[in-house]
C-alpha positions in Angstrom: -45.2 14.7 113.6 -43.4 16.4 110.6 -43.0 20.1 110.0 -41.9 22.5 107.4 -38.4 23.8 107.7 -39.3 27.3 108.4 -41.4 26.3 111.5 -40.1 26.1 115.0 -41.0 23.1 117.2 -40.6 22.6 120.9 -39.3 19.0 121.7 -41.1 16.9 124.2 -40.0 18.1 128.6 -45.9 13.8 143.3 -46.8 12.3 146.1 -44.7 12.7 149.2 -44.0 9.4 150.8 -42.2 7.8 153.6 -40.2 4.5 153.8 -42.3 2.6 151.3 -41.6 -0.8 150.2 -40.0 -0.1 146.9 -37.9 2.8 148.2 -36.6 0.6 151.0 -35.6 -2.3 148.5 -33.8 0.3 146.3 -31.9 1.7 149.1 -30.8 -1.9 150.2 -29.6 -2.6 146.7 -27.7 0.6 146.4 -26.0 -0.1 149.8 -25.0 -3.7 149.2 -21.7 -4.8 150.8 -20.7 -6.1 147.4 -21.2 -2.7 145.8 -23.7 -1.7 143.2 -21.7 -3.1 140.3 -21.4 -6.6 141.9 -25.1 -7.1 142.9 -27.7 -7.7 140.3 -30.4 -5.1 140.5 -33.8 -6.3 141.7 -36.4 -6.7 139.0 -39.9 -5.2 139.3 -43.0 -5.1 137.2 -46.7 -4.0 137.6 -49.6 -5.6 139.4 -53.2 -5.2 138.6 -54.3 -1.6 137.9 -55.9 0.2 140.9 -57.4 3.1 138.9 -58.3 3.7 135.3 -59.4 7.1 134.4 -61.2 7.8 131.1 -64.4 7.1 129.2 -65.7 6.8 125.6 -69.1 8.3 126.7 -68.2 11.9 126.6 -68.6 12.6 130.4 -66.3 14.6 132.6 -64.0 11.7 132.8 -63.5 11.5 128.9 -60.0 12.4 127.8 -59.0 13.4 124.2 -55.4 13.8 125.2 -53.1 13.8 128.1 -50.3 16.4 128.5 -49.2 15.8 132.0 -50.2 13.7 135.1 -49.6 15.0 138.6 -50.2 12.9 141.6 -51.0 14.7 145.0 -50.4 14.0 148.6 -54.0 12.8 149.2 -53.8 10.2 146.6 -55.9 12.3 144.1 -54.3 13.2 140.7 -54.3 16.1 138.3 -54.6 15.4 134.5 -53.8 18.2 132.1 -55.3 18.4 128.6 -53.9 20.4 125.8 -56.9 20.1 123.6 -59.4 21.8 125.9 -56.8 23.8 127.9 -57.9 22.4 131.3 -56.6 20.6 134.3 -58.9 17.9 135.8 -58.6 16.5 139.3 -59.8 13.0 140.1 -60.0 11.3 143.5 -57.8 8.4 144.5 -60.6 6.0 143.3 -60.8 7.9 140.0 -64.0 9.8 140.5 -64.1 13.3 139.1 -63.5 16.1 141.6 -63.5 19.2 139.3 -61.5 21.1 136.7 -59.9 24.5 136.0 -58.7 26.3 133.0 -60.0 27.0 129.6 -58.9 28.3 126.2 -57.8 31.9 126.0 -55.3 34.5 127.1 -56.9 35.9 130.3 -56.4 34.9 133.9 -56.6 31.1 134.4 -56.7 30.6 130.6 -54.3 28.7 128.4 -53.3 28.5 124.8 -51.2 25.5 125.0 -50.6 23.7 128.4 -47.2 22.1 128.2 -46.4 21.1 131.9 -47.9 21.0 135.3 -46.1 20.8 138.6 -46.1 21.9 142.3 -44.4 24.5 144.3 -45.1 23.9 148.0 -48.8 23.6 148.5 -49.5 25.3 145.1 -50.1 23.7 141.6 -48.5 25.5 138.7 -49.5 25.2 135.0 -47.2 26.2 132.2 -48.5 27.7 129.0 -45.9 27.0 126.4 -47.4 29.5 123.9 -47.0 32.4 126.2 -44.2 31.3 128.5 -46.5 31.9 131.5 -46.7 30.1 134.8 -50.1 30.3 136.4 -50.5 29.1 140.1 -53.6 27.5 141.6 -54.6 26.1 144.9 -55.2 22.2 144.7 -59.0 23.1 144.7 -58.5 25.1 141.6 -58.6 28.7 142.9 -56.5 31.1 140.8 -53.7 32.7 142.8 -51.4 34.5 140.3 -49.7 34.3 136.9 -46.0 35.1 135.9 -44.7 35.4 132.5 -41.0 34.3 131.9 -39.0 36.7 129.8 -36.2 34.7 128.1 -33.8 36.0 125.5 -33.6 34.5 122.1 -31.0 31.9 121.2 -27.9 33.8 119.7 -27.8 32.0 116.5 -31.4 32.5 115.6 -31.9 28.8 114.8 -33.7 27.9 118.0 -35.6 29.6 120.8 -35.5 29.2 124.6 -38.4 27.8 126.3 -39.3 27.1 129.9 -40.3 23.4 130.8 -40.5 23.4 134.7 -40.3 25.3 137.9 -38.4 24.6 141.1 -40.2 23.9 144.4 -39.3 27.5 145.4 -41.9 28.8 142.9 -39.1 31.0 141.4 -36.3 28.9 139.7 -37.2 28.4 136.1 -35.9 25.4 134.2 -35.5 26.1 130.4 -33.8 24.6 127.3 -33.3 25.4 123.6 -35.6 24.0 121.1 -34.4 21.8 118.3 -32.5 23.9 115.7 -33.9 24.2 112.3 -30.7 22.9 110.5 -29.4 19.4 111.0 -25.9 18.4 111.6 -23.9 18.1 108.2 -25.8 21.0 106.7 -22.6 23.3 106.8 -24.1 25.5 109.4 -22.9 25.2 113.1 -26.0 24.4 115.2 -26.4 25.3 118.8 -26.0 22.3 121.2 -28.7 21.0 123.5 -28.5 23.3 126.4 -30.5 23.5 129.7 -30.5 26.6 131.8 -31.8 27.9 135.0 -33.3 31.4 135.6 -35.2 33.5 138.0 -38.9 33.8 137.5 -38.9 37.6 137.9 -35.5 38.8 137.3 -31.9 38.0 136.1 -30.4 36.4 133.0 -30.6 32.6 132.4 -27.5 30.8 133.1 -26.5 27.7 131.0 -25.7 24.7 133.3 -25.4 21.6 131.0 -24.9 21.2 127.2 -24.7 18.2 124.8 -24.6 17.9 121.1 -27.9 17.2 119.3 -26.3 14.2 117.5 -28.8 12.4 115.1 -32.1 13.7 116.3 -34.1 14.8 113.2 -33.7 15.1 109.4 -34.5 17.7 106.8 -35.2 16.7 103.2 -34.9 19.3 100.4 -37.2 18.5 97.7 -36.6 19.3 93.9 -39.5 21.7 93.8 -37.6 24.0 96.5 -39.8 22.8 99.4 -38.3 21.3 102.3 -39.7 19.2 105.2 -38.2 18.2 108.7 -39.1 15.5 111.0 -37.8 13.3 113.8 -35.5 10.4 112.9 -37.0 6.9 113.3 -34.1 6.1 115.8 -32.9 9.2 117.8 -29.1 8.7 118.3 -28.1 11.5 120.6 -27.5 12.3 124.2 -30.3 12.7 126.6 -30.7 15.4 129.2 -33.2 15.1 132.3 -33.6 17.6 135.1 -34.7 17.2 138.7 -36.1 20.6 139.6 -36.8 19.4 143.3 -33.1 19.1 143.9 -31.5 21.3 141.3 -29.8 18.4 139.5 -29.3 17.5 135.8 -28.5 14.2 134.3 -26.6 13.8 130.9 -26.8 10.5 129.2 -24.3 9.7 126.5 -23.3 6.6 124.4 -21.7 5.6 121.1 -23.8 3.2 119.0 -20.8 2.7 116.8 -18.5 1.4 119.8 -17.4 -2.2 119.7 -19.5 -4.4 121.9 -16.9 -4.9 124.6 -16.7 -1.0 125.0 -20.5 -0.2 124.7 -21.5 1.8 127.7 -24.1 4.4 128.6 -22.2 7.3 130.4 -24.4 9.1 132.9 -23.3 12.4 134.6 -25.2 14.2 137.5 -24.4 17.9 137.3 -25.5 20.4 140.0 -27.3 23.8 139.2 -23.8 25.4 139.5 -22.5 23.3 136.8 -20.4 21.2 139.1 -20.2 17.4 138.4 -21.8 15.5 141.3 -21.3 11.8 140.1 -20.5 9.8 137.0 -21.2 6.2 136.1 -20.5 4.0 133.1 -23.3 1.4 132.6 -22.2 -1.4 130.1 -24.8 -2.6 127.6 -25.1 -5.2 124.8 -25.7 -3.6 121.5 -28.6 -4.9 119.5 -28.1 -4.7 115.8 -30.7 -2.7 113.9 -31.8 -5.2 111.1 -32.1 -4.2 107.4 -35.7 -5.2 107.5 -36.4 -2.6 110.2 -34.6 0.2 108.3 -36.6 -0.9 105.2 -39.9 -0.7 107.1 -39.0 2.6 108.5 -38.2 4.0 105.0 -41.4 2.5 103.6 -43.6 4.1 106.2 -42.1 7.5 105.8 -42.3 7.3 102.0 -45.9 6.5 102.2 -46.5 9.5 104.4 -44.5 12.0 102.3 -45.7 10.8 98.9 -49.4 11.6 100.2 -48.1 15.1 101.1 -46.6 15.8 97.8 -48.9 15.4 94.9 -47.5 14.0 91.7 -44.4 12.5 93.4 -44.3 8.7 93.4 -43.6 6.7 96.5 -40.6 5.1 95.0 -38.9 8.6 94.2 -39.8 9.8 97.6 -38.2 6.8 99.2 -35.1 7.1 97.3 -34.7 10.7 98.3 -35.3 9.8 102.0 -32.8 7.0 101.8 -30.2 9.6 100.9 -30.7 11.8 103.8 -32.0 9.5 106.6 -29.5 8.6 109.3 -29.9 5.0 110.3 -27.7 3.6 113.0 -26.1 0.0 112.8 -27.3 -0.7 116.4 -30.2 0.5 118.3 -29.7 3.5 120.5 -29.9 2.0 124.0 -32.1 4.8 125.5 -34.9 6.9 124.4 -36.5 8.5 127.5 -35.2 9.7 130.8 -37.3 10.9 133.7 -36.7 11.5 137.5 -39.2 10.2 140.1 -40.4 11.9 143.2 -37.5 10.5 145.3 -34.8 11.7 142.9 -34.2 8.5 141.2 -33.3 8.5 137.6 -35.4 6.2 135.2 -33.9 5.3 131.8 -36.0 3.6 129.3 -33.9 0.9 127.5 -34.3 0.2 123.7 -35.2 -1.7 121.8 -38.5 -2.8 123.5 -39.0 -6.5 124.6 -40.5 -9.0 122.3 -43.9 -8.6 123.9 -43.7 -4.8 123.6 -43.0 -4.1 127.1 -40.3 -1.7 128.2 -37.7 -2.1 130.7 -36.7 1.0 132.7 -33.2 1.1 134.5 -33.6 3.0 137.8 -30.5 4.7 139.1 -30.0 6.2 142.5 -30.0 9.9 142.0 -26.9 10.5 144.3 -24.3 8.0 143.2 -26.0 6.7 140.0 -25.8 3.1 141.2 -28.2 0.8 139.3 -30.7 -0.1 141.8 -33.6 -1.7 140.0 -35.1 -2.7 136.6 -38.8 -2.0 136.2 -40.7 -3.7 133.4 -43.8 -1.7 132.3 -46.6 -3.1 130.1 -46.6 -2.6 126.2 -48.6 0.5 125.3 -48.1 2.1 128.6 -46.6 5.6 128.6 -44.9 6.6 131.9 -46.1 10.0 133.1 -45.1 9.9 136.9 -43.0 7.4 139.0 -43.7 7.2 142.7 -42.0 5.2 145.5 -44.2 2.1 144.9 -46.4 2.8 142.0 -46.5 4.4 138.5 -49.1 6.6 136.6 -49.2 6.6 132.9 -51.4 6.7 129.8 -52.8 3.6 127.8 -55.0 3.8 124.7 -57.8 1.5 123.8 -58.7 0.0 120.3 -60.2 3.4 119.3 -57.2 5.3 120.3 -59.0 6.8 123.3 -56.5 7.7 126.2 -56.9 6.3 129.7 -54.9 7.5 132.8 -53.9 4.3 134.7 -52.3 3.8 138.1 -50.3 0.5 138.5 -48.7 -0.6 141.8 -45.1 -1.9 141.5 -44.5 -5.5 142.6 -41.1 -7.6 142.7 -40.7 -10.2 140.0 -40.8 -13.7 141.5 
């Protein structure tokens, strides 16, 4: 996705379980007598899918897009769709149970669904266009709506948007959007900042900050127009939140560090801003090949030359080469999420040769490395549970399907 410089964009933001197999294995790994650094973390992958939701026939199971997936206690799952502003519920076997929501501004209506979650026995749906949380019963009965009033970001280069709600139904988690000017522009940009606020009263309070680093680019064209877009390789800290426990995780690294000092620094921070844990996870840097850089430039040049009538692809490519930041080694991470048990999942990069992705799973308390989970190529993780994962896959026609995989040990 690319956008004009003047537009604002918002960057992309469970089933209860007992002592399940994976949870128990992870706990044993974390409590090894040799310590978490000495023992090799167990490796997991997926078994055969048990549920596949979607259709190309246009019935009630057909999905045009998937914004969020929320598993429920009884094995059912809620699937939110931004295109039709609805949330659908499916049974544990994938059969359709019902839906709620529709486009609009009235009660139970949405302009742009950006997140779905739970607060006790209620489900909440966040409308990112209006900063409004709407609460429903699991059966889809409308309970209430609350709009979050958040102040503007002081510099005016970003805005504050909510992205989650705590289990109390009152604590709002929010962050600043990507600023409209990149580092190196001569203007000091506000850092990545995550805040907490009360849903009904009080000013938001900043908890964690981190620099944006190399996240996006802006290219100024000779005819005065300017366009911004995400960099092919995001080289910047990541921040993930666990609203269930009120914990934030900050992941930092230096792609320019010598191989012997390359490490992912992970810090857990409480809602009061206090440091709860820290870990340094060594990794082996993978060089970013010139052929990969050239391929990225060629692809972007083809896109932008079509957007700018009269411009040649060669001239556009030359201009992009002047402004694009391309690291010498692959950034080691590109996604972070927290599962139902509070464990931190970090997606390693680059992907494996077969397109699969490996997620490092860290204990949410002491940040020990407790597992490596390999997920299939083309699978986008949406929800991680104690012994399974939910995510989205697309078929050859680019039709999305919500898929549930059990997790199984390798070997």
